[in-house]
C-alpha positions, 0 to 999 in steps of 0.5 A, a space after each residue: 388398408 395394413 395398419 403399419 406397427 412400430 415392427 414396420 418401423 423397425 424393420 424400414 429403418 434398420 433398428 429395433 423395435 425398442 430404439 423405436 419405442 425409446 423414439 417416439 416417446 422422447 427418449 433419445 438422448 443417448 440416441 445418435 441422430 444418424 439413428 434419430 433421422 433413418 428413424 424420422 423417414 421410417 415414419 414418415 415413409 409408412 406415415 406411421 400413426 402410435 396407436 395411443 390408446 392401445 399405449 394408454 392401457 397398456 401403461 395405465 395413462 391417458 397421455 394427457 395433462 391438465 393446465 389450469 391458469 388463473 388468467 389466459 389473458 396475461 402474457 405470463 399464462 400464454 408464454 408458459 402454456 406455449 412452453 408446457 405444451 411444448 416440453 409435453 408434446 415433445 413427451 407424447 404428451 396432449 394438452 387441455 388448458 383450462 381458465 380459472 378467471 380467478 374465480 375458486 368455483 371453477 377451479 373445482 369444476 376444472 379439477 373435477 372435470 380433470 379427474 373424470 377424464 384422468 388425466 395423468 397430471 395437473 399444473 395449476 396457477 390456483 386461487 386461493 380458496 381450494 385448500 382442502 381439494 390440493 392438499 387432498 390432491 397431493 396427500 392422495 400423491 397424486 403429481 401436481 405443481 404449482 406456477 405462479 403462487 403458492 397456497 399455505 399449509 398445502 404440500 405441493 411444490 411453486 415454481 415462481 418468481 422471487 416477487 421481492 428481486 423483482 420490485 428492489 431490481 425496478 427500485 433500485 433503477 429508479 432511484 440510480 436515475 433520481 428519481 424519490 417519487 416513487 409509485 405503485 399501480 396494482 390491481 387488489 392484492 388480497 389471496 394473490 400471492 404474487 400481488 400481495 408479494 410485489 406490495 408488501 415489497 414495494 412497501 419494504 422499499 420505501 421504508 428503506 428508501 426513505 420514499 413516501 408511499 404511493 400506491 394505486 390498488 384498484 381494480 381493473 375495471 376501474 384502473 382507467 377512470 381512477 387514472 385519469 382523474 389523478 392525471 385530471 388532478 396531476 396528481 399522477 406520481 413522477 413514476 411509477 412502479 407497474 405490477 403486471 402486463 394487466 395493469 400496463 396496458 391500462 396505464 398507457 391507455 390513460 397515457 394516450 387519451 390524456 396526453 400525458 408524456 412518457 418519459 417526460 411526464 411520467 416515468 414506467 417500469 413495468 414487471 413482466 415482460 410483453 411483446 409490444 414493449 420493446 414497440 412502443 414509443 418509447 419502448 416500454 423499461 421492464 424488470 422481465 420473469 423467465 416465463 420459459 423455463 418457469 413453465 419448463 421447470 415446472 412441467 419437467 417436475 410433473 413428469 419426474 412424479 408422474 413417473 415415479 419419483 415423490 410430490 415434492 415441496 417448497 418453492 422454487 424460485 426464478 431470478 428476474 432480470 432488467 430490459 432497459 428502454 426509454 420509458 424511465 428518464 435522468 431525473 434532475 429535479 425542478 
């Protein structure tokens, strides 16, 4: 069988070789739809498959990027990965995804593995203990961006939610509904920037709103027995701001097991939206973050760095938004 070349595609589509090359690399913003369709038909008809090995040798690229996430079970992580993969695929790149379980040792191992595979760039939700490794990569100009977290003193740009605003929106919503007994459910906040920012904001707004802080800070594995004990003793607060989706899962388990009525006995507002929040009965009110927008902005910045732009630093914050459902009742006092 004859190997189909880019010249064959150009001849079939009646366009130049460079136009086909632009199309295959996703650079068709200035290309007319009729031209794009002709090239697409030619590619399908000839069953053309780009020679990625030859292309990578010519460009000195592997046409792959690495994505390292702290916990792939987070709904936020899966949506971010999907947005990165969509963007990369549209530019002819493949994605290698690694999950660290918030382990700095696993993170360092994955970075070494990905560097050995000569990936062209990295998108990372970082742990807090590889400052020297990340600083070295940044100082060498290696294309890398952070998502959801930053590391103090490490010159790598981060793309993340405005966590303070998220808690403020949750507090405002509960306060407007008449609630004054407002708790905060989270896993331990140490060394996890997003958790720490949300926890600090909760304490700040307790002070500014004049409410007594009721923090519940416990490991995920211990969350169910801790909450069950509180429910049995009647010491759960009237409402809870839940720091993330995994903590929400544990809280809903307890609510079901202990037959805690939502929102009759417990009002809930969670940070970050999840697929089942709208289908749960009652629907869960959330402060959603634009995960797809965050992931797309981060990978777009990475590609600019890979194409020669100097590595950026600083933090780009994204605004949350309220999705009101039925899990917060209007509080009318005793």
